[in-house]
VOKOL-524186 format. One record per atom (N, C-alpha, C, CB): residue in one letter; chain; atom name; x, y, z. Coordinates in steps of 0.05 Angstrom, whole numbers, plus 5000, padded with zeros to 4 digits. Glycine has a CB too. Layout:
# residues N
PT residu chaine atome   xx   yy   zz
PT      A      A    CA    X    Y    Z
...
//
This chain:
# residues 125
PT residu chaine atome   xx   yy   zz
PT      M      A     N 7240 2177 1947
PT      M      A    CA 7254 2172 1972
PT      M      A     C 7264 2143 1972
PT      M      A    CB 7235 2177 1997
PT      P      A     N 7289 2138 1979
PT      P      A    CA 7299 2111 1979
PT      P      A     C 7284 2093 1998
PT      P      A    CB 7329 2111 1985
PT      A      A     N 7279 2069 1990
PT      A      A    CA 7265 2050 2007
PT      A      A     C 7283 2043 2031
PT      A      A    CB 7257 2025 1991
PT      Q      A     N 7270 2035 2052
PT      Q      A    CA 7284 2025 2076
PT      Q      A     C 7284 1995 2076
PT      Q      A    CB 7270 2036 2102
PT      P      A     N 7300 1982 2093
PT      P      A    CA 7302 1953 2092
PT      P      A     C 7276 1938 2094
PT      P      A    CB 7320 1944 2114
PT      Q      A     N 7257 1948 2111
PT      Q      A    CA 7231 1935 2113
PT      Q      A     C 7216 1935 2087
PT      Q      A    CB 7215 1947 2135
PT      H      A     N 7219 1956 2071
PT      H      A    CA 7205 1958 2045
PT      H      A     C 7217 1937 2026
PT      H      A    CB 7207 1986 2033
PT      E      A     N 7244 1936 2025
PT      E      A    CA 7258 1918 2008
PT      E      A     C 7251 1889 2015
PT      E      A    CB 7288 1922 2009
PT      T      A     N 7250 1883 2041
PT      T      A    CA 7244 1855 2050
PT      T      A     C 7215 1848 2042
PT      T      A    CB 7248 1853 2080
PT      A      A     N 7196 1866 2046
PT      A      A    CA 7168 1861 2039
PT      A      A     C 7165 1856 2009
PT      A      A    CB 7151 1884 2049
PT      V      A     N 7179 1872 1993
PT      V      A    CA 7176 1869 1964
PT      V      A     C 7189 1842 1956
PT      V      A    CB 7190 1892 1949
PT      A      A     N 7211 1835 1968
PT      A      A    CA 7224 1809 1961
PT      A      A     C 7205 1786 1968
PT      A      A    CB 7251 1806 1977
PT      R      A     N 7192 1787 1991
PT      R      A    CA 7173 1766 1999
PT      R      A     C 7149 1766 1980
PT      R      A    CB 7163 1770 2027
PT      Y      A     N 7141 1789 1971
PT      Y      A    CA 7118 1791 1952
PT      Y      A     C 7125 1776 1927
PT      Y      A    CB 7113 1821 1945
PT      F      A     N 7149 1780 1916
PT      F      A    CA 7156 1766 1891
PT      F      A     C 7161 1736 1896
PT      F      A    CB 7181 1778 1879
PT      E      A     N 7170 1729 1920
PT      E      A    CA 7173 1700 1927
PT      E      A     C 7145 1687 1926
PT      E      A    CB 7186 1697 1955
PT      A      A     N 7125 1701 1936
PT      A      A    CA 7098 1690 1936
PT      A      A     C 7088 1687 1907
PT      A      A    CB 7079 1708 1952
PT      W      A     N 7091 1708 1891
PT      W      A    CA 7080 1708 1864
PT      W      A     C 7095 1687 1846
PT      W      A    CB 7082 1735 1851
PT      N      A     N 7119 1681 1853
PT      N      A    CA 7135 1662 1837
PT      N      A     C 7136 1634 1849
PT      N      A    CB 7163 1672 1833
PT      A      A     N 7123 1630 1871
PT      A      A    CA 7122 1603 1883
PT      A      A     C 7106 1585 1865
PT      A      A    CB 7110 1604 1912
PT      T      A     N 7112 1560 1865
PT      T      A    CA 7096 1540 1849
PT      T      A     C 7087 1518 1867
PT      T      A    CB 7113 1529 1826
PT      G      A     N 7064 1508 1861
PT      G      A    CA 7052 1487 1878
PT      G      A     C 7037 1499 1901
PT      G      A    CB 7073 1468 1888
PT      A      A     N 7014 1487 1907
PT      A      A    CA 6996 1498 1927
PT      A      A     C 7009 1503 1954
PT      A      A    CB 6972 1480 1930
PT      E      A     N 7025 1483 1963
PT      E      A    CA 7037 1486 1990
PT      E      A     C 7058 1508 1991
PT      E      A    CB 7050 1459 1998
PT      D      A     N 7075 1510 1970
PT      D      A    CA 7095 1531 1969
PT      D      A     C 7082 1558 1967
PT      D      A    CB 7114 1526 1945
PT      I      A     N 7061 1560 1951
PT      I      A    CA 7047 1586 1949
PT      I      A     C 7035 1593 1976
PT      I      A    CB 7024 1585 1928
PT      R      A     N 7022 1574 1990
PT      R      A    CA 7010 1580 2016
PT      R      A     C 7032 1590 2036
PT      R      A    CB 6997 1554 2027
PT      K      A     N 7054 1576 2037
PT      K      A    CA 7076 1584 2056
PT      K      A     C 7087 1612 2049
PT      K      A    CB 7098 1564 2055
PT      A      A     N 7090 1617 2023
PT      A      A    CA 7101 1643 2015
PT      A      A     C 7081 1666 2021
PT      A      A    CB 7108 1643 1985
PT      V      A     N 7055 1660 2017
PT      V      A    CA 7035 1681 2023
PT      V      A     C 7034 1686 2053
PT      V      A    CB 7007 1671 2013
PT      E      A     N 7036 1665 2069
PT      E      A    CA 7036 1669 2098
PT      E      A     C 7060 1686 2107
PT      E      A    CB 7037 1642 2112
PT      A      A     N 7083 1682 2094
PT      A      A    CA 7107 1697 2101
PT      A      A     C 7105 1726 2092
PT      A      A    CB 7132 1685 2088
PT      A      A     N 7090 1731 2070
PT      A      A    CA 7089 1758 2058
PT      A      A     C 7066 1775 2068
PT      A      A    CB 7087 1756 2028
PT      W      A     N 7042 1763 2073
PT      W      A    CA 7018 1778 2080
PT      W      A     C 7009 1772 2108
PT      W      A    CB 6996 1771 2060
PT      T      A     N 6996 1791 2120
PT      T      A    CA 6983 1786 2146
PT      T      A     C 6959 1768 2141
PT      T      A    CB 6974 1813 2159
PT      Q      A     N 6948 1757 2162
PT      Q      A    CA 6926 1738 2160
PT      Q      A     C 6902 1751 2146
PT      Q      A    CB 6917 1729 2188
PT      D      A     N 6897 1776 2152
PT      D      A    CA 6875 1790 2140
PT      D      A     C 6883 1809 2117
PT      D      A    CB 6860 1807 2161
PT      G      A     N 6907 1804 2105
PT      G      A    CA 6917 1820 2084
PT      G      A     C 6898 1820 2060
PT      G      A    CB 6944 1810 2075
PT      T      A     N 6901 1841 2043
PT      T      A    CA 6884 1844 2020
PT      T      A     C 6902 1847 1995
PT      T      A    CB 6865 1867 2022
PT      Y      A     N 6889 1840 1972
PT      Y      A    CA 6902 1844 1946
PT      Y      A     C 6880 1855 1927
PT      Y      A    CB 6915 1817 1935
PT      T      A     N 6885 1879 1916
PT      T      A    CA 6866 1891 1898
PT      T      A     C 6880 1901 1874
PT      T      A    CB 6850 1914 1913
PT      D      A     N 6871 1893 1850
PT      D      A    CA 6880 1904 1825
PT      D      A     C 6855 1905 1807
PT      D      A    CB 6903 1887 1812
PT      P      A     N 6858 1913 1782
PT      P      A    CA 6834 1915 1764
PT      P      A     C 6820 1888 1760
PT      P      A    CB 6842 1926 1738
PT      L      A     N 6834 1865 1764
PT      L      A    CA 6823 1839 1759
PT      L      A     C 6816 1823 1783
PT      L      A    CB 6843 1823 1743
PT      A      A     N 6823 1832 1807
PT      A      A    CA 6818 1817 1832
PT      A      A     C 6815 1837 1855
PT      A      A    CB 6842 1798 1837
PT      D      A     N 6799 1828 1874
PT      D      A    CA 6795 1843 1899
PT      D      A     C 6789 1822 1920
PT      D      A    CB 6772 1865 1896
PT      V      A     N 6810 1814 1935
PT      V      A    CA 6807 1792 1954
PT      V      A     C 6819 1799 1981
PT      V      A    CB 6820 1766 1943
PT      A      A     N 6810 1784 2001
PT      A      A    CA 6820 1788 2028
PT      A      A     C 6826 1761 2040
PT      A      A    CB 6800 1804 2046
PT      G      A     N 6848 1760 2056
PT      G      A    CA 6856 1735 2069
PT      G      A     C 6876 1720 2054
PT      G      A    CB 6831 1718 2074
PT      Q      A     N 6893 1706 2068
PT      Q      A    CA 6915 1691 2056
PT      Q      A     C 6906 1670 2036
PT      Q      A    CB 6933 1679 2077
PT      E      A     N 6885 1656 2043
PT      E      A    CA 6875 1635 2025
PT      E      A     C 6866 1646 1998
PT      E      A    CB 6852 1619 2039
PT      A      A     N 6852 1668 1999
PT      A      A    CA 6842 1681 1974
PT      A      A     C 6865 1692 1958
PT      A      A    CB 6822 1703 1980
PT      I      A     N 6885 1703 1971
PT      I      A    CA 6909 1714 1957
PT      I      A     C 6924 1691 1944
PT      I      A    CB 6927 1729 1977
PT      A      A     N 6927 1669 1958
PT      A      A    CA 6940 1645 1947
PT      A      A     C 6925 1635 1922
PT      A      A    CB 6942 1623 1968
PT      A      A     N 6898 1636 1923
PT      A      A    CA 6882 1627 1900
PT      A      A     C 6886 1646 1876
PT      A      A    CB 6852 1627 1908
PT      V      A     N 6889 1672 1880
PT      V      A    CA 6894 1690 1858
PT      V      A     C 6922 1684 1846
PT      V      A    CB 6893 1720 1868
PT      I      A     N 6941 1679 1862
PT      I      A    CA 6968 1673 1852
PT      I      A     C 6967 1646 1836
PT      I      A    CB 6988 1670 1875
PT      A      A     N 6954 1626 1847
PT      A      A    CA 6952 1600 1833
PT      A      A     C 6938 1604 1806
PT      A      A    CB 6937 1580 1850
PT      G      A     N 6917 1621 1806
PT      G      A    CA 6903 1627 1781
PT      G      A     C 6921 1640 1760
PT      G      A    CB 6879 1644 1786
PT      A      A     N 6938 1658 1769
PT      A      A    CA 6957 1671 1750
PT      A      A     C 6976 1650 1738
PT      A      A    CB 6973 1693 1765
PT      H      A     N 6985 1631 1754
PT      H      A    CA 7002 1610 1744
PT      H      A     C 6988 1592 1724
PT      H      A    CB 7013 1593 1767
PT      E      A     N 6962 1587 1729
PT      E      A    CA 6947 1571 1710
PT      E      A     C 6943 1586 1684
PT      E      A    CB 6919 1564 1722
PT      Q      A     N 6938 1612 1685
PT      Q      A    CA 6933 1628 1661
PT      Q      A     C 6959 1633 1646
PT      Q      A    CB 6920 1655 1669
PT      F      A     N 6982 1635 1660
PT      F      A    CA 7007 1641 1647
PT      F      A     C 7029 1621 1655
PT      F      A    CB 7016 1670 1655
PT      P      A     N 7026 1596 1646
PT      P      A    CA 7046 1576 1653
PT      P      A     C 7073 1584 1640
PT      P      A    CB 7038 1547 1644
PT      G      A     N 7094 1579 1654
PT      G      A    CA 7121 1586 1643
PT      G      A     C 7128 1615 1645
PT      G      A    CB 7122 1577 1614
PT      F      A     N 7114 1630 1661
PT      F      A    CA 7119 1658 1665
PT      F      A     C 7127 1663 1694
PT      F      A    CB 7095 1676 1656
PT      E      A     N 7142 1684 1699
PT      E      A    CA 7148 1692 1726
PT      E      A     C 7146 1723 1728
PT      E      A    CB 7176 1683 1735
PT      F      A     N 7140 1731 1753
PT      F      A    CA 7139 1760 1758
PT      F      A     C 7167 1770 1765
PT      F      A    CB 7118 1766 1781
PT      R      A     N 7175 1792 1752
PT      R      A    CA 7201 1803 1758
PT      R      A     C 7198 1832 1766
PT      R      A    CB 7219 1801 1733
PT      H      A     N 7213 1838 1787
PT      H      A    CA 7214 1866 1797
PT      H      A     C 7231 1882 1778
PT      H      A    CB 7226 1867 1826
PT      T      A     N 7221 1906 1771
PT      T      A    CA 7236 1924 1754
PT      T      A     C 7240 1950 1769
PT      T      A    CB 7221 1929 1726
PT      G      A     N 7262 1964 1764
PT      G      A    CA 7266 1989 1777
PT      G      A     C 7273 1987 1806
PT      G      A    CB 7242 2007 1773
PT      E      A     N 7269 2009 1820
PT      E      A    CA 7275 2011 1848
PT      E      A     C 7250 2011 1865
PT      E      A    CB 7292 2036 1854
PT      V      A     N 7253 2002 1890
PT      V      A    CA 7231 2005 1909
PT      V      A     C 7231 2033 1920
PT      V      A    CB 7233 1983 1932
PT      D      A     N 7209 2046 1921
PT      D      A    CA 7206 2073 1931
PT      D      A     C 7188 2070 1956
PT      D      A    CB 7194 2093 1910
PT      G      A     N 7197 2080 1979
PT      G      A    CA 7181 2076 2003
PT      G      A     C 7185 2098 2024
PT      G      A    CB 7187 2050 2015
PT      H      A     N 7165 2100 2040
PT      H      A    CA 7166 2118 2064
PT      H      A     C 7145 2107 2084
PT      H      A    CB 7160 2148 2056
PT      H      A     N 7151 2112 2109
PT      H      A    CA 7133 2102 2130
PT      H      A     C 7128 2072 2125
PT      H      A    CB 7107 2118 2131
PT      G      A     N 7103 2064 2126
PT      G      A    CA 7096 2036 2122
PT      G      A     C 7085 2031 2094
PT      G      A    CB 7076 2027 2142
PT      I      A     N 7094 2047 2074
PT      I      A    CA 7083 2045 2047
PT      I      A     C 7106 2043 2027
PT      I      A    CB 7065 2070 2040
PT      A      A     N 7103 2027 2007
PT      A      A    CA 7123 2025 1986
PT      A      A     C 7109 2021 1959
PT      A      A    CB 7143 2001 1991
PT      R      A     N 7124 2029 1938
PT      R      A    CA 7114 2024 1911
PT      R      A     C 7137 2013 1894
PT      R      A    CB 7102 2050 1898
PT      F      A     N 7129 1997 1874
PT      F      A    CA 7149 1985 1857
PT      F      A     C 7136 1976 1831
PT      F      A    CB 7163 1960 1871
PT      T      A     N 7152 1971 1811
PT      T      A    CA 7142 1962 1785
PT      T      A     C 7150 1933 1780
PT      T      A    CB 7153 1981 1762
PT      W      A     N 7136 1921 1762
PT      W      A    CA 7141 1892 1755
PT      W      A     C 7133 1887 1727
PT      W      A    CB 7125 1874 1775
PT      E      A     N 7142 1864 1717
PT      E      A    CA 7134 1853 1691
PT      E      A     C 7128 1823 1695
PT      E      A    CB 7156 1857 1669
PT      L      A     N 7110 1813 1678
PT      L      A    CA 7105 1784 1676
PT      L      A     C 7121 1774 1652
PT      L      A    CB 7074 1777 1674
PT      V      A     N 7141 1758 1657
PT      V      A    CA 7161 1751 1636
PT      V      A     C 7160 1721 1630
PT      V      A    CB 7189 1759 1645
PT      S      A     N 7161 1714 1604
PT      S      A    CA 7163 1686 1596
PT      S      A     C 7191 1676 1601
PT      S      A    CB 7156 1684 1566
PT      T      A     N 7193 1653 1614
PT      T      A    CA 7220 1642 1619
PT      T      A     C 7230 1629 1593
PT      T      A    CB 7218 1621 1642
PT      A      A     N 7213 1624 1574
PT      A      A    CA 7222 1612 1549
PT      A      A     C 7234 1632 1529
PT      A      A    CB 7198 1598 1535
PT      D      A     N 7221 1655 1525
PT      D      A    CA 7230 1674 1505
PT      D      A     C 7235 1702 1515
PT      D      A    CB 7211 1674 1482
PT      G      A     N 7230 1707 1540
PT      G      A    CA 7235 1734 1552
PT      G      A     C 7214 1755 1545
PT      G      A    CB 7261 1743 1542
PT      S      A     N 7193 1747 1531
PT      S      A    CA 7172 1766 1526
PT      S      A     C 7158 1774 1552
PT      S      A    CB 7151 1755 1505
PT      A      A     N 7148 1798 1553
PT      A      A    CA 7135 1808 1577
PT      A      A     C 7107 1820 1570
PT      A      A    CB 7152 1829 1592
PT      P      A     N 7087 1803 1569
PT      P      A    CA 7060 1812 1560
PT      P      A     C 7045 1830 1580
PT      P      A    CB 7044 1789 1553
PT      A      A     N 7054 1830 1605
PT      A      A    CA 7040 1846 1625
PT      A      A     C 7060 1860 1642
PT      A      A    CB 7021 1828 1642
PT      A      A     N 7052 1884 1651
PT      A      A    CA 7069 1900 1669
PT      A      A     C 7052 1918 1685
PT      A      A    CB 7091 1916 1653
PT      G      A     N 7062 1927 1707
PT      G      A    CA 7047 1945 1724
PT      G      A     C 7063 1955 1747
PT      G      A    CB 7022 1932 1734
PT      F      A     N 7049 1968 1766
PT      F      A    CA 7062 1977 1790
PT      F      A     C 7043 1972 1813
PT      F      A    CB 7071 2007 1789
PT      D      A     N 7054 1966 1836
PT      D      A    CA 7038 1961 1860
PT      D      A     C 7047 1979 1882
PT      D      A    CB 7041 1931 1869
PT      V      A     N 7028 1985 1899
PT      V      A    CA 7032 2000 1924
PT      V      A     C 7025 1982 1947
PT      V      A    CB 7016 2028 1925
PT      I      A     N 7043 1978 1966
PT      I      A    CA 7037 1961 1989
PT      I      A     C 7038 1977 2014
PT      I      A    CB 7058 1938 1990
PT      E      A     N 7021 1968 2033
PT      E      A    CA 7020 1979 2060
PT      E      A     C 7029 1957 2078
PT      E      A    CB 6991 1990 2067
PT      L      A     N 7047 1964 2096
PT      L      A    CA 7058 1944 2114
PT      L      A     C 7046 1945 2142
PT      L      A    CB 7088 1947 2117
PT      A      A     N 7044 1921 2154
PT      A      A    CA 7035 1919 2182
PT      A      A     C 7060 1924 2200
PT      A      A    CB 7022 1892 2188
PT      E      A     N 7055 1925 2226
PT      E      A    CA 7077 1930 2245
PT      E      A     C 7098 1908 2243
PT      E      A    CB 7066 1931 2273
PT      D      A     N 7091 1883 2236
PT      D      A    CA 7110 1861 2235
PT      D      A     C 7125 1860 2209
PT      D      A    CB 7096 1835 2240
PT      G      A     N 7120 1879 2191
PT      G      A    CA 7134 1881 2165
PT      G      A     C 7121 1865 2143
PT      G      A    CB 7162 1871 2169
PT      R      A     N 7100 1850 2149
PT      R      A    CA 7086 1836 2128
PT      R      A     C 7066 1856 2115
PT      R      A    CB 7071 1812 2139
PT      I      A     N 7057 1848 2091
PT      I      A    CA 7039 1864 2076
PT      I      A     C 7010 1863 2087
PT      I      A    CB 7039 1856 2046
PT      R      A     N 6999 1887 2091
PT      R      A    CA 6971 1889 2100
PT      R      A     C 6953 1893 2076
PT      R      A    CB 6968 1913 2120
PT      R      A     N 6962 1909 2057
PT      R      A    CA 6946 1915 2033
PT      R      A     C 6963 1918 2009
PT      R      A    CB 6928 1940 2037
PT      V      A     N 6953 1908 1986
PT      V      A    CA 6966 1913 1960
PT      V      A     C 6945 1927 1942
PT      V      A    CB 6976 1886 1947
PT      H      A     N 6954 1948 1930
PT      H      A    CA 6938 1963 1910
PT      H      A     C 6954 1960 1884
PT      H      A    CB 6933 1993 1918
PT      G      A     N 6944 1944 1865
PT      G      A    CA 6958 1939 1840
PT      G      A     C 6946 1954 1817
PT      G      A    CB 6958 1909 1835
PT      F      A     N 6964 1962 1799
PT      F      A    CA 6956 1976 1775
PT      F      A     C 6969 1963 1751
PT      F      A    CB 6964 2007 1776
PT      L      A     N 6954 1959 1730
PT      L      A    CA 6964 1946 1705
PT      L      A     C 6970 1967 1684
PT      L      A    CB 6943 1925 1695
PT      D      A     N 6995 1967 1675
PT      D      A    CA 7003 1986 1655
PT      D      A     C 7002 1973 1627
PT      D      A    CB 7031 1996 1661
PT      R      A     N 7006 1947 1626
PT      R      A    CA 7006 1933 1600
PT      R      A     C 6992 1906 1605
PT      R      A    CB 7035 1929 1589
PT      L      A     N 6973 1899 1587
PT      L      A    CA 6959 1874 1589
PT      L      A     C 6965 1857 1564
PT      L      A    CB 6929 1879 1592
PT      P      A     N 6963 1830 1568
PT      P      A    CA 6967 1813 1544
PT      P      A     C 6946 1819 1523
PT      P      A    CB 6965 1783 1552
PT      Q      A     N 6955 1817 1498
PT      Q      A    CA 6936 1821 1475
PT      Q      A     C 6920 1795 1471
PT      Q      A    CB 6951 1829 1450
PT      G      A     N 6895 1798 1462
PT      G      A    CA 6880 1775 1456
PT      G      A     C 6859 1770 1475
PT      G      A    CB 6896 1751 1455
//
């Protein structure tokens, strides 16, 4: 089913948060994307609250400097739920060592209430 504008906006904010750099920019982007009590769960993390989500994002930047998260494919959504795919891409050489898909649940205000992440490809090593 084609995504609706609220799904597209939420996914755009999600990637803005994951690609923000610096603690203050990450904090602001997370506040714009997630509700105060929002959650993020994937095979490597299970956190609640904007501060904890910001810490997970900062940790990803520390682990993968010079990489950015890129949305791939189309957003698929209905009601207050959307799913989309992504890759973690090197800005230096274009390699993409990680990829996956996420399912998000939106709050009434259009921000993300919950993220359920799945990893399809992990870095070797």
